C-alpha positions in Angstrom: 111.2 43.9 -3.0 112.7 42.4 0.2 111.6 39.0 -1.5 113.0 39.8 -4.7 116.4 40.7 -3.4 116.3 37.5 -1.4 115.6 35.5 -4.0 117.9 37.2 -6.2 120.9 36.7 -3.6 120.2 33.1 -2.8 119.6 32.0 -6.7 122.2 34.3 -8.0 119.7 36.1 -10.1 121.5 39.2 -11.3 118.6 40.2 -13.4 116.2 40.1 -10.6 118.7 42.2 -8.6 119.1 44.8 -11.1 115.7 45.1 -11.3 114.9 45.4 -7.3 117.9 48.2 -7.8 116.0 49.9 -10.5 112.9 50.2 -8.7 114.0 53.2 -6.7 112.1 55.9 -8.8 108.9 53.9 -8.6 109.2 53.5 -5.0 110.0 57.1 -4.4 106.9 58.1 -6.3 104.7 55.9 -4.2 106.0 57.1 -1.0 105.6 60.8 -2.1 102.0 60.1 -3.4 101.3 58.5 0.1 102.6 61.3 2.1 101.2 63.9 -0.3 97.7 62.4 0.6 98.4 62.4 4.2 99.3 66.1 3.6 95.8 66.6 1.8 93.9 65.3 4.6 95.8 67.3 7.4 95.2 70.4 5.5 91.7 69.5 5.2 91.3 70.1 8.9 90.5 66.3 9.7 91.3 66.4 13.2 89.9 63.0 14.3 92.2 61.1 12.2 95.4 62.6 13.3 96.5 59.3 15.0 95.8 57.2 11.6 97.5 59.8 9.7 100.6 59.7 12.1 100.6 56.0 11.7 100.3 56.2 8.0 103.4 58.6 7.7 105.6 56.1 10.1 104.5 53.2 8.2 105.7 54.7 4.7 108.8 56.1 6.7 109.4 52.1 7.6 108.8 50.9 4.1 111.3 53.4 2.9 113.9 51.9 4.8 112.7 48.4 4.1 113.0 49.4 0.2 116.8 50.8 1.2 117.8 47.8 2.7 116.4 45.6 0.0 118.5 47.8 -2.7 121.4 47.0 -0.4 120.8 43.2 -0.8 120.3 43.3 -4.5 123.6 45.3 -4.8 125.2 42.7 -2.9 124.0 40.0 -4.7 124.9 41.6 -8.1 128.5 42.1 -6.2 128.8 38.7 -5.1 127.8 37.3 -8.5 130.6 39.8 -10.4 133.0 38.4 -7.8 132.2 34.6 -8.3 132.5 35.0 -12.2 135.9 36.9 -11.7 137.1 34.1 -9.4 136.2 31.3 -11.5 138.0 32.5 -14.4 141.3 30.7 -14.8 144.1 32.4 -14.0 146.8 33.0 -16.6 150.3 32.0 -16.4 152.8 34.7 -16.8 156.4 33.5 -18.1 157.9 34.3 -14.6 155.7 31.1 -13.2 156.8 28.7 -16.4 
């Protein structure tokens, strides 16, 4: 997501930026599944892997934050594109300016 968001920003690729933005539900599903897996392992009484499970949980949280910032970059790419489009339109001459 981060690579796509940065590419969308640099290349003004609104379609790709919107794709990144729309990945939110899928990313939530993946994060929930990962946390659920960790929870199942913890509830099974696996104590030898507690350190690994703690790292996995932290990694999921870090990836969620990374995705959050990726979406912000993508929204910025869309916003910049819209701003560029609106500023490139010719200004209308009003009767007062003639």
